[in-house]
N, C-alpha and C positions, 0 to 999 in steps of 0.2 A: 303648467306646473303649479301646484298649490303652494302659495307663499303669502306672507303678510301683504305684499304689494298687490297680488291679485284680489285679496279680500278687501283691501282699501279701495280698489278700483270699482267695487260694487256700490253704487250710491244708495241702494236699499238698506245697506247695513249701517250707514251713518257712522262709520268709524273715524276716529280722530287720533293722529299720531301725537303722543306726548313726549316720548323718548324714541328716537330713531335707532338707537343702539350703535354698535360698531359699524364701520363702512360695509355695505353689502348685506347687512343682516335682514333688511326688509325684503330683499329679492331671493334669499336663500330658501331652499325647499322646506316646507312644513309637511310633516308626515300625517298629522291629524290634529284635532282639537280635543282638549281634556278639561272637563268641568270639575272643579273641586273647591271645597271650603275648608280643607284641612290646613292646620297651621304649618305643617311640613309635608307637602305632597310628594317629595322626591322619591320615596320607595315605590310609588305607583306610576311614575312618569316614564315614558320612553324618550329617547333622544329626539330632538327636533319637533316636539309637540308644542302646540300653542295652548297655554294655560288660561282658562277663562274662570273668573272669580268675581263674586259680589263683595268680597271683603268681610264676610261674617266672622272671620278669624281676627279682625283688627282689635277687638276688645281685649284679647288676651295675648296677642303676638305682635312683636315689633316687626314692621314691614321689612326691615333689613334682614331679619332672620328668615322671613318668608321668601324673599328674593334670593337669599343665599341657598336655600333648599332647591329652588327652581333652577338656579344656575348649576348647582351640583348635579342635577339630573340631566343637564344638557338641553334644556327646553329651548324652543325657538323664540319665545317671548311671552308676555302677559297681556291679556285683554281684561281690563277692569270694567265691570258692568255697573252703571249707575242705577240707583233705585230711588224711590220716593224719600226714603229715610236718609239717603246719602247722595246728594245731587252733584257732587264734585269728587274727583279723584284725590285722595289724601296726598299732600305734598311730600310727606315722608316716604310714600311708596314711589313717587316720581323721583325723589332724590336717590333712593336706593337703587332704582333701575338705571338711572343715569350713571351712578358710581360704578355699577357692574357692567355697563354698556349693554344692557339687556333691553330690547325693544318693549315699549309699553304703549298700548292703544286703548282709547276710551270708547266704551260702547254706550250709546244713548239709552235713556230710560225705556223708551218705547220699543227697543229692539231686544227680543228674547234671545237667549243663548241658542235656542233651537234654530233660529234664523241663520246664525253664523255656522252652525253644524250643517244645515241643509246646503248653504252656499259652498262650504268646503267639500261636501259630498258631490255636488254638481260639478265643481271644478275637477275633482279627482276622477269622476266618471268620464268627463270629457277628455281628460288627459289620457286615460286608459284606452278610450275609444280611438283617439288619434293615434296612440301607440300601436294598437291592433291593426288599424287601417294601414298605418305606415309599414307594419311588419308584413301584412298581406301584399301590399304593393311591392315592397322590396323582395319578398319571396317570389312573386311572379317574375320580377326582373332578373333575379338570380337564376331561376329555373330556365328562363329564356336564354340567358348568357351561357349556362352550362350546355343546354341542348344545341346551341348554335356554335359550340366549340370555342367560346371566348376564353376558356381555361381559368386558371387561378388569377391571372391578371385581370380578367373581366370581372370576377367576383370582387376583387379589391376596388376596382373602379366604381362599381355600383355602391359598395359600402361607403366610399368616400364622398358620394353625392350627398349623403345625409350627415356624415360625421367626418370632420377634417382631422383624421388621425394618421400618424405614421405607422405603416403596416408592413409586415413581411410574412411570407409562408415558407417554412423550412421543413424538409422531410427528415426522417430519422437517420439518414445517411449524411446529414449536414449539407444538403444541396438547397440552394435558394431557388424556390419554384416561382416566386413572384414577389414584387416589392412595390410599394406606393408611398411616397413621402418619406422614405428612409431606407437605406441599404445597410447590410451587415458585412463586416469583413470576415476573413476565414476563421479567426479565433472566435468571433461571436457566433458564427454558424456552428462551429464545433461545440460551443457551450450550449447552444439551443438543442443540438442533437443529443448531447449527454443528458440534458434535462428530460428529453422524451424517453430515454432509456430507463429512467427511475420509475419505481412503483411504490406508491401511486404517482402519477404525473403531477408535478407541482403546478400551482396556479400562477406562479411568478418565477422568473429566472433572472439572476443578476448577470448583466452583460458587461460588467467591469466599468470602465470609465463612462460608458453610455448610461449606466444605472440600471435599475430594475425594469423589466418589461413584463406585461401581463401575457399569460400563455393560455391559449384556448385549444385543447387537443382536437385533432382532426383524424378520423379513422374509425375502425371497428370498436365495438364495446370491449373494454378491457385492455386494449392495446392501441396506442396512438401511432399512426403511420406518419403523421406530420403535425405541425402546429401552426396556428395563426397567431402571430406575435403582434401585439400592440406595443410600440416602443415607448410606453408610458407606464408608470406604476399602476397596479391594479386599484389601489385606493384612490387614484386620481380620476377614475372613470365613473360617470354617473350611471344610473340604472338603464337609461335608454341606450347608452353606448355599449354597456355590457350585453344587453339583450340583442342588439344588432350584431355584435361580434359573435355571440353564441349562434345566432341564426346563420351567419356567414360560414362559421366553422362546419355546420352541418351540411351545407351545400358544397363546401370544399371537400368533404368526405366523398361525395359522388365523383368529383373531378379526380381526386387521388385514386379512388378505386378504378376509374376508367383508365388512368395512366398505368396503373399496375397491371391491369388486364392486357393492355397493349404491349407493355414491356414483356410480360410473360409469353405472349404469343410470338413476339419477335425473338425472344431467347430460344423458344422451342424451335422455331424455323431456322435460326442460326445454328443451333446444335445439330439439327438434321443435315444442314449443309456440311458440317464437319464429317458427319457419318458418310455422306455421299462422296466426299473427297477421299476419305480413307478406304472406301470400298473399291477404289480403282476403277477399272473398266466396267464393272457391273452397273454402276450408277453415274458414270461420267457424263452421260447425255443430260442428266437432270441439273448438273451444276450451273451451267450458264444462266438458265432461267431463274434459279434461286438467287444468283448474284445480282441479276438485273432487278429483282424485286427489292433489293436493298440499295439500289442506285449505283451499283458497282458494274463497270463495263467489263464483261468477261473476255473481251478481245484485247484489252489493254494490258500492258505489263503489270504483273501483280506481285505483291510481297506479303509475307505473313509475319506477325510478331506475337509472342506469347508473354504474358505478364504473370508474375507470382511474387511472393515475398520471400526474402532471404531468411534462412533458418536463424533463429536467435542463437547468439554465441553460446558455445558450450564446449565440451570436450571434443577434440578433433575426431572426425569420423572419416573413414575411407572404406574402400571395398564395396561389397554388395549391399551393405546396409545403407550406404549413401547413394545408391544408384537406382535406376528404374527397376531393377530386379528386387528391390527391397519390398517387404510386405506393404500392403496398402496403408496400414496404420502408421507407417513411418513417414508418409508424405503428408505434410500439413494441408488441411483442406482450404479451399478458397474462401476468404472471408465474404460475408454478405455485402453486396454493394460495390464490389470491385468491377463487375461487368458494367454497372451503371457509370462508375467513375471513368472507365475507359471510353465508353460511348460518349459521355459528356466532353471528354478531351478531343475526340475526333470531330465532334460537332463544332467545338470552339475553334478548331484548326481548319474548318471547312473542308475536311477530307471525308469522302464517302467511305464507309467501312462496314463490314459485317463483323459484329462482336458477339462471341459465344463464350459463356462461362462453363468451364469444365470443373471436375471435382478438385483438381489441384492447381489449375491455372485458368487464365482467361486469354482467348485467342482472338486476334483481329486479322481479317483479310482485307487488304486495301490496294487500290491502284497506285502505282509509283512509276513515274516517268523520269524522275530526277536522278541525280548521281547517288552513288551508294553512301557517301558521307552525309548527304542530306537526309537520308533515311535514318542514319545514326543520330543526327541532331533531333529528329522527330522522336526517336526512342528515348533520348535523354529528357526531352520535355515531358514525354508521357510518364516516365518514372517520377519526375518532380511533381507532376499534377496528382498522381496517385498517392505520393507520399504526403502531400498537403491534406488529402482527404482522410488519410489513415496515419495520424501521428504515432510515432513509436515503431512503425514498421518500415522496412527498407525494401522497396520494390526493385525487381530485376526484370529486364526485358530481353528475351531471346529473339534474334532476327534471322530471317532466311535470306537467301539470295533472291533476286528478282527473276521471275520467269515470264515468258512471252504471253501466256494465255492461261485460261482456267484449266485447260486439259493437262497442265503440268503441275498442278497445285499440290499433289500428294507429297512429293519430296520436300518442298518448302515448309509444309505444315509439320511434318515429322522433324525437320531440322530445327525449326524455331522452338518447338516444345522441348526438344532435347537440349538445345542451348539454354533454355530457361531453367531446366532441371540442373544443369551443371552450375550455372550462376547461383541458383538458390542454395546449393549445398556448399558453396565456397564461403570462406570466412573473410575474404578481402577481395581486392581487385575491382574492376569496372562493374557497373550495374547494368550495362547493356553490351551485347556482343553478338556477332554472327556465329553460326555453328562452326564455320571454317576457321574462325579466329581463335577458337578455344583450344585447339591442339589436344584433343581427347580421343580415347579409343572409340568413343561413340561415332566419331567421324568415319572410322573404318567400317563400323557396323552399318552406318547409313548408306555406304556405297554398295552394300550387298542387296540382292533381291530378297524379298520377304520369305519366299519359299526356301531359299538357301539357308537363311538364318534359322527358320523353324526346323529344317531338316537337321542342321548341326545341333540345335538345342535338344531335339528328340533323341538323337543318337547318343548324346552324353547323359542326359537326365532321364531318358525313358525307363531303363531298368530300375532306377531308384524310385521313381514315381509309381511304377507298377507295384513295387514292394510296399510302399506306403498305402496304396489303395487296398491292397489285399489284406494287409495286417494292421491297418490303422496306425501306421508308424509315423514318426516325426523326423525321418532322415533329411528331407528337404529343408525343413525348418531349422534343423541342427546345422546343416551346411551353410545356410544363409547367416545364421548367428556366428558361426566360426569365421566366415569370411568378413563379416561385418565388424568383428572384433580383432581383425588383423591377425588371425591365427593364434590368439592368446587363449590357452587352455582354461586357466582359472576364470577369466572374465566370461568366456563362453559358457562354462558350466554354471556360473552364477546366474547368467542371463536366462539359461534354460531351466534353472532350478533342478539340476541333476548333479550327481557326484561325478568327479573327474573320470573315474573308471567307467561310468556309464557313457560319458562323452567319448572316451577312447574306443569303447566297443562300437558305438554308432559310427564313428569316423572310419573305423576298420571295415565296417559293413558297407559304407559308401564306397570305399576304395575297391572292394570286391565287386560291387555291382556296376560301377562306372569304369573300372579299369584305370582310375586316376588316383594316385597317392597324394593325399592332402598335405603331406610333409614335403613334397617336391614343388619347387616354384613353378616349373613348366606345367605340371598337372594342375596345380591350384589355379593358374591362369586359364586353363581350359574350362575348369568348372565355373569360374567367375564369368568368363565370356559366354558360356552356355546359358547361364541365368540371364545375362544382359540380352543376348540374342533372342531368348524366349520373350522377354519383356517388350523388345522393339517390334518383333513380329506380331505380338498380340495386340499392339495398338497404341 
């Protein structure tokens, strides 16, 4: 590094320290040398430059004023060049530098300023060459670490060989991917994830009591998938440290991209497994092999759990609008990262599981040989873990009964998802439950064969749906809205943006086509259960 100390160490320059300045000033970085004879060079100086002068300004300028201008510009020090006409450094200049704690060195008569400039250029060039060689060496080591599967932790280990910095890698879901020399708590991880969500991504994030941390984005251009955090303020890092951190962040981008690809493949395979299970006998033979691929023994007792978030509190809802028969837009979508949070939980619990993200829930199939209450305890811990990852949300977990093998997984899968739907729509009570514990009409529907449910739904809803298809009508949407608003005429008409008379005409037409009078409780139950049966049999 170019500094006054490195210039003083060159015997050819014959430099002599007259004023050492404040402690450490001689070893601080010097960015370059600046030759001037101006009485006030401050407008033309950059910070940390070494000012070289023969003192031609001394006849008309007080040395204290000259030094004040140099200090004001943030210069690294003054080099006073002797000449035949002035064979010693003026005492007034020495006194002014000492008073300002500004380093002052004396340059011999025989040493031209160009010699100092050439020496500075040589030191600078050598530093840059060393930096480039170091970057190439570190780049080779980082590439080898990534290619050999060392992961994010391997990248941090290589980085810390050159720079003893506290480091952490956090993804945009608030997961700690790696740490070296310092770890983050849940609140700090969430703060880092929130910073990654900002546009543009900040260069520093305040971690609270720990203080600010420098942030180096990791990921694709325009969107950061993760961040390399140096748990020190950005201003405390020198150029070599910043260059090394930037380089490491680029290699981490490769590792994060690899992890995302693996996760995407696993999620696709897991989703296909759910399709296999729901297909029943058609694809039952494929299920065991897919379970084994995820480390789950298909011959072991198996259980299924489904995770979603409880609806935010609002006006109480019941009927078809709060059920599986509601329109798709009524079901809140699964938030990004929930599948990853569930996967991380089972990894931490050392439980093999197949985790698949659906449009409105996340499902996990896992082996379970313990008692039923033990599975309930796992579900409670799962809900707590997901809640920590998603502050402000209230996760619910629907559980199935345990079955003897993979051949019986279809019913547990349906049961757990239905239990999850019920819990999600309720405004209170437990956050985890088995389907049988919920005491809902869905339990009765689940006991029926799919073909029977579809036949019942078609017999009730078929004529109405045929009418809608033929005439582009909205009878089914009107029925859903009417049941969803508990049979309230005014509320239903407002929701459908129609006059009450129009609503009355539509409901009369529904009664004619289905043979069920929406004004009678028994008939209304038939219509409601038909919508529910259709939803269950459809998947």
